N, C-alpha and C positions, 0 to 999 in steps of 0.2 A: 313216182312211178307209175307207169301205165300197163295195165293188162287188157288184152283184147281177146274177144272170143264170142261163142255162143252160150247164152243163158241155158244152163241144164236143169236148175231147180231153184225155186225162190221160196224161202221158208216164211212162215208166220212171224209176226212181231212177238218177241218174248220179253215180258216185264220181269226184269231180274230182281229189282228192287224199287222203292218209291223214286229213287233218283237215276235209275239206269234201266234202259230197255235197248234191246239189239234185234237185228233180223239178218239172217244169213242167206247168201245166194252162192250156188255153186256154178262156175263158169267153166266151160270146156274150151280149151285152147287146142290149136293144131288139130282142128276137126278132120281135116281131109288127110291126115296122116294116119300110118297103121298104129301109132302110139299116141293118142290124144291124152292131154293132161287135164286133171279135173281139180280145180282150185277153189277152196271155199274162202269167201270174202265176206266181211262183217260190216254191217252198217249199224251205226249206234245213234241213239238219242233222237234229234230231229232229222237225221239223215235216213232213218227207216223208211220214211215216206217217199223217198226217191225211187224207190222199187214199185210204187203203185201203178205206174203207167207201162211197165214192162211185163213181158210174159216170156214163158219157156220158148227157146229156139231163136229168139231175138239176138241179132250180132250187135254187141255193144263194146265200148271202151271203158274202162273203169279206173279212175285215178285213186291210188291206195298210198297210204302210209304204212310202213312196216314197224310193227310195235313188238317189243319183248319185255318180259318181266320174270323175276325170280319168285319162287313160292318154297317156303320152308315147312314142310309138312311131315306127316308120319313116316312117309318113304324117302325123307331127306330133301335135299334141295333139287328143286326142278326148275326148268326153264320153259317158258310157255311163249309162243310166238303167234301173233295175230296179223292178218293182212286187214286193215281198217279202211274202208272206202270213204271218200269225201265228195266225189263226183262220179256220174255216170252219163254216158251220151250213147245214143243209137247210131249204129252203123249199117242200117238197113238201106237196101237200094232206093227205096221210095224216099227216104229222108234225104239222101245225097242229091236225088234229082230234084226235090223241092228246094234244097239249098242252092243248087246251080241256077234254077229257074229264077229264084229270087235275087241272086246275084246279078244275073243278066238283066232283070226288069229294073233293079236298083241303078245299075251303071248307066241306063239310058237316061235316068232322070237327072243325074249328076253331071252330065256333059255341059261345059260351058257354052257351047255353039248350038 
């Protein structure tokens, strides 16, 4: 599943335990509408470093997995849902222009005549 939008906030990496670290990002979808949506997405383990090259207001597409788990605690059984990212890509106009220019220049080199 893919979510696209504008980065609203990038958190610091949190070391939860020796074997688990996470970093959260909030993405703003439907930014040009009266009712934008703010969605928290979690990057874990080695994926936390994927956010190092991004900043607030960058337009991005994030590939996620929907994760759910049950917890039986003092308040009884509870269900927790997490959006866990495994890939992020920039949608900035500069990046799109660079990709188009690269495609044009590579196409010229691959022509058989």
